[in-house]
N, C-alpha and C positions, 0 to 999 in steps of 0.2 A: 803538852799534848798538841797544841797548835804548831809548835816548832817541828815536831816529828812529822806532822801532816805536810808542812811546808817543805821539808827535806824530801819526802816521798814524791810530792808533786813536782818539785824541781828535777828530781831524778827521772821521772817519767817524761817530762818535757825534754830533757837532755837526750834520752833514748830515741824519742820521736825525731828530734833534730838530726841526730847522727844517722838514723835510718833514711831520712829524707835526703841528706847530703850524699850518702852512698848511692842511692838510686839515681839522683840527679847527675852525679859525676860519671856514672857508667853510660848515661845517655848523651852527655855533652862531649866527653872525650871520644875521639874517633877510634874505632877498632882498627887494628892492623889488617888491611885487606889481604886476601889470598892472591897469589899470582894469577894474572888473567889467562896465561897459557901454562899448562902443566903437562908433564909427560910421566908415564909410569909403564912398567913392564907387566904384561899379562901373558904369562907362559911364553909362547914363541911370537907374541905380538907386542909391538910398541904402540901404546895408546896415547894420543895427544888430545887434551881437552882445552877448549877455549870458552871463557865465560863472557857473555855480552848482555847487559853492561856489567862492569866489574867496579865496585862491589854490586851484587844484585840487590835491587830494592825489595823491601818487604811488601808482600801482597800483590806484586806484579810479576808476571812470568819473565824469567831471564832465559836466553837461548844458550844452550850448551851445544857446542859443535865438537864432534869427534872425528879424528883421522886415525885409521888403523893401518899399521905397516907391518908386514911379515918381517921379522928381525933378520932371518937368514938371507932372504932374497931382496930386501928393501923395496918390495912391490906393495902398492896400495891394495888393501883388502876391500873389494867392492861387493862381495856376495855374502856379507855377514848379517846376522840378525843381532842388533844391539839393544840390550835392555838396560835401563838406567834406574837404579834404586837410590832414593834420597832419604836420609834420616838425620835428625838433629843429634849432635853428640852430647850436649849438656842436659837434654831433657827428652824423655821418651814420648815422642809425638807420633809414633808409628812410622811405617816405611811406605813412601809413595813409590809406585812402580810405573814406568812409562817406556814405550818402545820408540826408539829413535827412527826417524825417517831417512832413508838412503837418498842422497843427492847424486846428480850425474857426475860430479867432479870427485867422487870417492869420499865425500864427507857424509857424516850422519848428524842430523839435527834433532833436538828434542827441547821443547819448552818445559821449564821446571819452575814452579812457584815456591818461594821460600816464605813461610808464614810467620817467622819470628827471627829477631836478631840473634846472631850467634854463629857457631861453627857447624856446618853441615857436612856429613859424610856422603860422598857420591860414589856408588859402586857401579862399575860398568861391566856388564857381562857380554862377552863376545862369543857368539855361537856361529860356527861355519859348518855347513853340512859335511858329515863324515870326519870331522876333526873334534878333538876334545874341547869342551867348553872351558874358557878361561875368563878370569876377571881381574880388574885393576881397581884400586881405591884412590879417591882424591878427596881433598878438603876444600870447601868453599865457605868463606866468611860472608854472611849476609848482614846488611844493615841499611 
């Protein structure tokens, strides 16, 4: 009877050790960061996103900067309303929505706070008066 209890006890300790090692390794080993500058197509627009700092730190707002270019004319789009939706891919933490602020140089800025390590999906919605609403999706790895 004592031998069986000892085997069960050692087995439980082994499982705890393996769980602890798995958790520790994911925190120690660096995650592959996403590109600081990414480009995606949103209908007739080319959307370029820059993440500062990259990788974005947890619990502190990172600045996402967007440049929107009309694909056919290669002109900067300066009269758009840009909405940014962020959601975590690995875990359902809801979706945060923020409006980007237009800058004088044709850029759009928005602070986004990432609350957890992992891959986040950034959906950028481009709305220009009188034109069909378009969107582009990016991935950002936070840690």
